[in-house]
C-alpha positions in Angstrom: 0.3 0.0 0.0 3.1 2.1 1.4 4.5 1.5 -2.4 1.0 2.2 -4.7 1.4 5.7 -2.3 3.9 6.4 -3.3 4.3 6.0 -7.3 1.1 7.9 -6.9 2.9 11.4 -5.4 5.2 11.4 -8.3 2.4 11.3 -11.2 0.8 13.9 -8.6 4.1 16.0 -9.0 4.7 15.8 -12.3 1.7 16.6 -12.4 1.8 19.0 -11.4 5.4 20.0 -13.0 3.3 20.1 -16.5 1.0 21.9 -15.0 4.1 24.3 -13.6 5.2 25.1 -16.2 2.4 24.9 -18.9 1.8 28.8 -17.4 2.7 31.8 -18.1 3.1 34.4 -15.0 2.2 37.3 -16.4 -1.1 36.0 -16.9 -0.4 34.3 -21.0 0.6 31.3 -21.4 -1.8 28.2 -23.2 -4.5 30.7 -22.7 -1.7 33.2 -25.0 -2.0 30.7 -27.4 -5.5 29.9 -28.2 -7.3 33.3 -27.7 -8.0 33.5 -31.6 -9.1 29.7 -31.9 -11.7 30.5 -28.9 -14.4 31.0 -30.2 -14.1 27.8 -32.5 -13.4 25.2 -30.4 -15.1 27.1 -27.3 -12.2 26.1 -24.6 -12.4 29.9 -23.2 -11.2 29.9 -19.5 -7.9 27.4 -20.5 -5.9 29.7 -17.8 -9.5 28.9 -14.6 -8.6 25.3 -15.7 -4.8 25.8 -15.3 -4.5 27.6 -11.7 -7.5 25.7 -10.2 -5.0 22.7 -11.3 -2.5 23.1 -9.8 -5.0 24.3 -7.1 -6.3 21.3 -6.4 -3.0 18.6 -7.6 -1.2 20.8 -4.9 -3.6 19.3 -2.4 -3.6 15.7 -3.9 0.1 15.6 -3.7 0.1 16.6 -0.1 -2.5 15.1 1.0 -1.1 12.2 -0.6 2.3 12.2 0.5 1.2 12.5 4.0 -0.9 9.4 4.5 2.3 7.9 2.5 4.3 9.3 5.9 2.3 8.0 7.7 1.9 4.3 5.8 5.9 4.0 6.4 5.7 5.2 10.1 2.8 3.2 10.8 4.3 -0.5 9.3 8.3 0.3 10.2 8.2 0.8 14.0 5.2 0.4 15.6 4.5 -3.2 16.1 7.7 -5.3 16.1 8.0 -5.4 19.5 11.6 -3.5 19.6 12.9 -0.4 20.9 16.7 0.7 19.9 18.1 3.2 21.9 21.1 5.0 20.8 23.8 6.0 23.6 24.2 9.4 24.9 26.7 11.4 23.7 30.2 10.4 25.2 29.0 6.9 26.3 29.6 4.1 24.4 26.4 1.5 23.7 26.3 -1.2 25.6 27.6 -4.4 24.9 25.3 -7.2 23.4 25.1 -10.5 25.5 25.5 -13.6 22.6 
């Protein structure tokens, strides 16, 4: 399950990068290229779509990353019955008894 969430994070991150790179910070971007054909094709709100897509993808990426982090934390460290103690600085780790 955790590896599926990581794969989903990567896919969403790539889509988010694509959505951000298509936009122009000055307000142009992909919307400027289709203004001439916007009356024919009906693509009048390309900039609005890209902005909404950016917000939705960033929110989805945040949620999926938090879910993936909780999956790794809970499956890796809880329920194994062992605790890991780290030595205090200046002290050596206690020797294990064979």
